C-alpha positions as CSV (number, residue, x, y, z in Angstrom):
1,M,2.9,13.6,-7.6
2,R,6.5,13.2,-7.1
3,L,5.9,12.7,-3.6
4,L,3.7,10.1,-4.0
5,K,6.7,8.3,-5.7
6,N,8.7,8.5,-3.0
7,E,9.2,5.0,-1.1
8,F,10.0,6.9,2.0
9,F,7.1,9.2,2.2
10,L,4.8,6.2,1.1
11,G,6.2,4.1,4.3
12,L,5.4,6.8,6.5
13,L,2.3,7.2,4.7
14,L,1.3,3.7,5.6
15,F,2.5,3.5,9.0
16,F,0.0,6.8,9.7
17,L,-2.4,4.7,7.9
18,M,-1.5,1.4,10.4
19,L,-2.4,4.0,13.4
20,I,-5.5,5.2,12.5
21,D,-7.3,2.1,10.7
22,G,-8.7,1.0,14.1
23,Q,-9.5,4.6,15.8
24,V,-11.9,5.0,12.6
25,S,-13.2,1.6,13.1
26,F,-14.3,2.5,16.9
27,L,-15.2,6.0,16.0
28,A,-17.5,4.0,13.3
29,S,-19.0,1.6,15.6
30,I,-19.4,4.7,18.3
31,L,-21.7,6.5,15.7
32,T,-23.9,3.7,15.1
33,E,-24.2,3.3,19.1
34,N,-22.4,-0.4,18.7
35,K,-25.4,-1.5,16.9
36,I,-23.5,-2.2,13.4
37,F,-19.7,-2.9,14.1
38,I,-17.9,-1.3,11.0
39,T,-14.3,-2.4,10.5
40,S,-12.0,0.1,8.3
41,H,-9.6,-1.5,5.9
42,L,-7.6,1.7,5.3
43,F,-4.2,0.0,6.0
44,L,-4.9,-3.0,3.9
45,L,-5.9,-1.0,0.7
46,A,-3.1,1.4,0.8
47,A,-0.9,-1.5,1.3
48,L,-2.1,-3.5,-1.7
49,F,-2.1,-0.1,-3.6
50,Y,1.5,0.3,-2.7
51,S,2.5,-3.1,-3.5
52,S,1.6,-2.9,-7.2
53,G,4.6,-1.3,-9.3
54,R,7.3,-1.7,-6.4
55,K,10.0,-3.7,-6.2
56,K,9.5,-6.7,-4.4
57,I,12.1,-6.4,-1.8
58,I,11.3,-2.8,-0.7
59,S,7.5,-4.3,-0.3
60,V,8.9,-7.3,1.9
61,S,11.0,-5.2,3.7
62,I,8.5,-2.2,4.4
63,F,5.6,-4.8,5.2
64,L,7.7,-7.1,7.5
65,V,8.5,-4.2,9.6
66,L,5.0,-2.8,9.6
67,G,3.9,-6.7,10.4
68,I,5.6,-6.8,13.6
69,L,4.6,-2.9,14.5
70,Y,1.1,-4.1,13.9
71,D,1.3,-6.8,16.1
72,F,2.9,-5.1,19.0
73,Y,0.3,-2.1,18.4
74,Y,-2.9,-4.5,18.4
75,L,-2.2,-7.6,19.8
76,N,0.9,-7.1,22.1
77,H,3.4,-9.4,22.9
78,F,0.5,-12.6,22.3
79,G,1.1,-12.0,18.5
80,I,4.8,-12.5,18.7
81,M,4.7,-15.5,20.4
82,L,2.0,-16.5,18.2
83,L,4.1,-16.1,15.2
84,I,7.3,-17.7,17.0
């Protein structure tokens, strides 16, 4: 239980969920033979859970870093250019 209160561990857990979120959606679409498109929102759900009860400055800084990494991972440079 103490591990779930550790900020560093939860940051790594969010990073891991960000990486596998798209893969879970892709696997679910393949299992349904692309007839039904299922989208996994594991990262969003974990981020909402993480932000409740945490200090605002820590949450904002972690989500800022993860948001930039998310743009690079899924949208490449287009997401950063769109943001700028």
